[in-house]
C-alpha positions in Angstrom: 0.0 0.0 0.0 1.3 3.5 -0.7 0.7 6.9 -2.1 3.0 8.4 -4.8 3.2 11.7 -6.7 4.5 12.2 -10.2 4.8 15.3 -12.3 6.1 15.6 -15.9 5.6 17.7 -19.0 2.2 16.1 -19.7 0.5 16.0 -16.3 0.7 15.9 -12.5 -0.7 12.9 -10.8 -1.2 11.4 -7.3 -1.6 7.7 -7.1 -2.9 5.4 -4.3 -2.1 1.8 -4.8 -2.4 -1.5 -2.8 -0.9 -4.8 -3.7 -0.7 -8.3 -2.1 1.2 -10.9 -4.0 0.4 -13.7 -1.5 -3.2 -13.5 -0.5 -3.8 -15.5 2.7 -0.4 -17.2 2.2 -1.4 -18.4 -1.3 0.1 -17.7 -4.8 -2.9 -15.4 -5.6 -2.0 -11.8 -6.2 -4.4 -8.8 -6.0 -3.7 -5.2 -6.9 -5.6 -1.9 -7.2 -4.5 1.6 -8.1 -6.3 4.9 -8.4 -4.7 7.9 -10.0 -6.0 11.4 -9.8 -4.5 13.5 -12.6 -4.8 17.2 -13.4 -6.3 16.2 -16.8 -8.4 13.3 -15.7 -8.2 10.0 -13.8 -7.2 6.4 -14.1 -7.7 3.2 -12.2 -6.8 -0.4 -12.5 -7.5 -3.7 -10.7 -6.3 -7.3 -11.1 -6.9 -10.7 -9.5 -4.5 -13.4 -10.7 -2.8 -16.6 -9.9 0.2 -16.3 -12.3 2.8 -18.7 -13.6 5.1 -17.9 -10.7 7.8 -20.5 -11.5 9.1 -22.5 -14.4 7.4 -25.7 -13.0 4.0 -24.0 -12.3 1.2 -26.1 -13.8 -1.6 -23.6 -14.1 -2.5 -19.9 -14.0 -5.7 -17.8 -14.3 -6.7 -14.2 -13.7 -8.7 -11.2 -14.6 -7.7 -7.6 -14.9 -9.3 -4.3 -15.9 -8.3 -0.6 -16.2 -9.8 2.7 -17.3 -8.3 6.1 -18.0 -9.4 9.6 -19.1 -6.6 12.0 -20.1 -5.2 14.5 -22.5 -2.7 13.3 -25.2 -0.2 15.9 -26.4 1.7 15.8 -29.7 5.1 17.4 -29.8 7.3 18.6 -32.6 10.8 20.0 -32.1 10.1 19.8 -28.4 7.0 22.1 -28.6 3.4 21.1 -27.9 1.7 21.4 -31.3 -1.7 19.7 -30.7 -3.8 18.0 -28.1 -6.8 15.7 -28.0 -8.7 13.8 -25.3 -8.6 10.0 -24.9 -10.9 7.7 -22.9 -9.7 4.1 -22.7 -11.0 0.9 -21.1 -9.2 -2.4 -21.1 -9.9 -5.8 -19.7 -8.6 -9.4 -19.9 -9.6 -12.8 -18.5 -7.4 -15.8 -19.1 -6.7 -19.3 -18.0 -3.5 -21.3 -18.7 -1.8 -24.7 -18.1 1.6 -26.1 -18.5 3.3 -29.5 -18.3 5.9 -27.8 -16.1 9.7 -27.8 -16.6 10.6 -30.7 -18.9 14.3 -30.9 -19.4 15.5 -27.3 -20.0 12.2 -26.1 -21.4 8.8 -24.8 -20.1 5.8 -24.5 -22.4 2.7 -22.6 -21.3 -0.7 -22.6 -23.1 -3.4 -20.0 -22.4 -6.8 -19.0 -23.7 -8.7 -15.9 -22.8 -10.8 -12.9 -23.8 -9.4 -9.4 -24.4 -11.5 -6.2 -24.4 -10.3 -2.8 -25.5 -12.3 0.4 -26.0 -10.6 3.6 -27.1 -12.5 6.9 -27.7 -11.0 10.2 -28.9 -12.3 13.7 -29.2 -11.0 17.2 -30.0 -10.4 19.6 -27.1 -12.1 22.9 -27.9 -9.4 24.9 -26.1 -6.4 23.3 -27.7 -4.9 23.1 -31.3 -6.2 20.1 -33.2 -4.0 17.4 -34.6 -3.8 16.9 -38.4 -5.6 13.6 -37.8 -7.7 12.5 -34.9 -7.3 8.7 -34.1 -10.4 6.6 -35.0 -12.5 5.2 -32.1 -11.8 1.5 -31.7 -13.4 -1.4 -29.9 -11.8 -4.8 -29.8 -13.5 -7.8 -28.2 -11.3 -10.8 -29.0 -11.0 -14.4 -27.8 -7.3 -15.3 -28.0 -4.8 -18.2 -27.6 -1.3 -17.7 -26.2 1.8 -19.8 -26.2 5.0 -19.2 -24.2 8.3 -21.0 -24.5 11.0 -20.5 -21.8 14.5 -22.0 -21.6 15.8 -22.6 -18.1 19.0 -20.6 -18.6 19.6 -17.7 -16.2 22.6 -16.2 -14.5 23.0 -14.0 -11.4 25.2 -10.9 -11.7 25.8 -7.5 -10.0 26.5 -4.0 -11.3 24.9 -4.4 -14.7 21.7 -2.3 -14.6 21.6 -1.6 -10.9 24.1 -0.8 -8.2 25.2 -3.4 -5.6 22.2 -5.6 -6.1 22.1 -9.2 -7.4 20.3 -9.3 -10.7 18.6 -12.2 -12.5 19.6 -12.2 -16.2 17.6 -14.2 -18.7 20.2 -15.9 -20.9 18.1 -18.5 -22.7 15.2 -18.3 -25.2 12.0 -16.7 -24.1 9.3 -16.3 -26.7 5.6 -15.6 -26.6 3.0 -15.7 -29.4 -0.6 -14.5 -29.1 -3.4 -14.6 -31.7 -6.9 -13.3 -31.2 -9.9 -12.8 -33.4 -12.0 -9.6 -32.8 -15.6 -10.2 -33.6 -18.3 -7.7 -34.5 -20.9 -10.0 -32.9 -19.1 -9.3 -29.6 -19.1 -5.6 -30.1 -15.8 -5.0 -31.9 -15.6 -2.2 -34.4 -15.1 -4.8 -37.2 -13.9 -8.4 -37.5 -10.1 -8.5 -37.4 -7.1 -10.6 -36.4 -5.1 -9.2 -33.4 -1.6 -10.6 -33.0 1.6 -10.2 -31.1 4.9 -12.1 -30.8 8.2 -11.6 -29.0 11.5 -13.4 -28.6 14.7 -12.9 -26.7 17.9 -14.6 -26.1 21.2 -14.0 -24.3 24.8 -15.0 -25.1 28.0 -15.3 -23.2 30.4 -13.6 -25.6 33.6 -13.8 -23.3 34.2 -14.5 -19.7 33.6 -10.8 -19.0 30.9 -9.9 -21.5 27.3 -10.8 -22.4 25.0 -9.9 -25.3 21.2 -9.7 -24.8 19.0 -9.6 -27.9 15.2 -9.3 -28.4 12.6 -8.6 -31.0 8.8 -8.0 -31.0 5.9 -7.8 -33.5 2.3 -6.6 -32.9 -0.6 -5.4 -35.0 -4.0 -6.1 -36.5 -5.1 -7.5 -39.8 -8.5 -6.7 -41.4 -9.9 -6.1 -44.8 -6.9 -7.5 -46.6 -4.4 -5.2 -44.9 -2.5 -4.6 -41.7 -3.3 -1.9 -39.2 -1.1 -0.4 -36.5 1.6 -3.0 -37.2 4.8 -2.5 -35.3 8.2 -4.3 -35.3 11.1 -3.6 -33.1 14.5 -5.3 -32.4 17.4 -4.5 -30.2 20.6 -5.7 -28.7 22.5 -4.8 -25.4 26.1 -5.5 -24.9 27.8 -5.5 -21.4 31.6 -5.8 -21.0 33.0 -5.7 -17.5 36.4 -4.0 -16.9 37.6 -4.7 -13.4 35.3 -4.5 -10.4 34.0 -0.9 -10.8 33.8 -0.2 -14.6 31.4 -1.6 -17.2 31.2 -0.7 -20.8 27.6 -0.8 -22.3 26.3 -0.5 -25.8 22.6 -0.6 -26.9 21.4 -0.6 -30.5 17.6 -0.6 -31.4 15.4 -0.1 -34.4 11.6 0.2 -34.7 9.1 0.4 -37.6 5.3 1.1 -37.5 3.0 0.7 -40.5 -0.4 2.5 -40.6 -0.3 3.6 -37.0 -3.3 4.6 -34.9 -1.5 7.7 -33.6 0.4 10.4 -35.5 4.2 9.9 -35.1 4.1 7.1 -32.6 7.9 6.6 -32.4 9.7 9.3 -30.4 13.2 10.5 -29.6 14.5 13.1 -27.3 14.9 13.4 -23.5 13.4 10.4 -21.8 12.9 8.8 -25.2 16.5 8.1 -25.8 18.4 11.3 -27.0 19.3 13.0 -23.7 20.8 16.1 -25.4 17.5 17.1 -27.0 14.1 18.2 -25.6 11.5 15.5 -24.8 9.9 14.0 -27.9 12.0 16.2 -30.2 11.6 13.9 -33.2 8.7 11.7 -34.1 7.9 9.4 -36.9 7.2 5.8 -38.1 10.8 4.8 -38.2 13.3 5.0 -35.4 17.0 4.0 -34.8 19.1 4.6 -31.7 22.6 3.8 -30.6 23.8 4.4 -27.0 27.4 3.9 -25.8 28.2 4.3 -22.1 31.1 3.8 -19.7 29.4 3.1 -16.3 31.1 3.4 -12.9 30.0 1.7 -9.7 31.4 3.0 -6.4 31.5 1.5 -2.9 30.2 4.7 -1.5 27.1 3.9 0.6 26.0 7.0 2.5 23.9 6.3 5.6 23.6 2.7 4.5 20.7 4.0 2.3 21.9 5.2 -1.1 24.3 3.5 -3.5 26.1 5.8 -5.9 27.3 5.4 -9.5 27.9 7.4 -12.6 28.2 7.2 -16.4 29.7 8.9 -19.5 27.6 8.5 -22.6 27.2 9.1 -26.3 23.8 8.9 -28.1 23.0 8.9 -31.8 19.6 8.4 -33.3 16.8 9.5 -35.6 13.0 9.3 -35.9 11.4 9.9 -39.3 8.7 9.1 -41.7 4.9 9.6 -41.6 3.0 12.4 -39.9 4.3 14.9 -37.4 7.9 14.8 -38.4 10.4 17.4 -37.2 10.8 19.7 -40.2 13.4 22.0 -38.6 16.0 19.3 -37.6 15.0 16.0 -39.3 18.4 14.3 -39.7 20.5 12.2 -37.4 21.1 13.7 -34.0 24.1 13.2 -31.7 24.9 14.1 -28.1 27.5 13.5 -25.4 27.2 13.8 -21.6 27.7 12.5 -18.1 25.6 11.8 -15.1 25.2 10.4 -11.6 23.1 7.4 -10.6 21.5 6.8 -7.2 19.8 3.6 -6.0 17.7 3.6 -2.8 18.8 0.3 -1.3 15.9 0.2 1.1 13.2 -0.3 -1.5 12.2 -3.5 -3.2 11.7 -2.0 -6.6 15.4 -1.2 -7.4 14.6 2.1 -9.2 17.7 4.0 -10.2 17.5 7.8 -10.2 19.4 9.3 -13.3 20.7 12.8 -13.1 22.3 13.5 -16.6 23.9 16.6 -18.2 23.9 16.2 -21.9 25.3 18.4 -24.8 23.5 18.3 -28.2 25.9 18.1 -31.1 23.3 19.0 -33.8 21.6 22.1 -32.4 19.0 23.9 -34.4 16.6 26.7 -33.6 16.4 27.6 -29.9 17.6 24.3 -28.4 19.6 24.9 -25.3 23.3 24.1 -25.5 23.0 22.1 -22.2 20.2 19.7 -21.3 19.5 18.5 -17.8 17.5 15.2 -17.6 16.2 13.7 -14.4 14.4 10.4 -14.6 13.8 7.1 -12.7 14.4 3.7 -14.3 14.9 0.1 -13.2 18.3 0.3 -14.9 21.5 2.2 -14.7 
């Protein structure tokens, strides 16, 4: 149980949340959250008995959420349009598994997914070039998950001074659903998603983690809101306190629901540029970092680290592109990292100072980025 406050460029919000992952000593988990935002509200609830281990034989659950908020579109870091969104989502599922057989776990699930998104213009705000279409999806689905029993424990990778569980084997999920007009869907359509990841020991001191994902809809002989993304992360340890890190990712969206769904800038990956500085239907990003982990542990409460970094990336194509600075963007910078060792979440506070190398217009020569992530 707890209360938290968050404020960013879009909205300020206060959230009350309560969670119990072992109801009456069982494996059943319940959770509820209510968020009061300055532009609306949101709430979510779930009641689940998950696949909590590789040898778990069954799982079931139900979850639901609603939200009412304002969506802002940005171009060159400036708010250029806004519209209102009301969303509802729900899912009920049941699954079974033969458990861990050899090195592999296979899980089979069936369920029903419900999604209802409504959009409208805000009379007191600039309108977008295109308002997303209202959409209702009511889709029975089947899901298959394959997990390899290959994990390793490590420290000082993405957090500071904590033991981390790293998935080194195959982990893949495929889900296929059929939205039906007879159940209230906007139209009959296939709804699909798939993901896969794997890890590799490159040398005694380095690992490579890779992953890819695909999602979208298919109706009327064509795809809708189809997205594909792939990425790789490389970690190379140099001594006890230094780690070199590289991340390369790319994303593509075809016929998206929202204008310019792929973003870069600030929290979205290019720290030397304003939040959501570039947008488009194509995105590529490379990050190089030298991370440092210290033994400084003030008040036995905060663990401290730091990083030097270089980012290069671009988002382009489709609607809401940055016309003033549409090319490849580069930045360099440095920052401090702080982990509260007394919390269970392992969130790392990032305080970065970044310098854009492709400035245009009124971009500041120095950007300060403060964010919280479950990673260094």
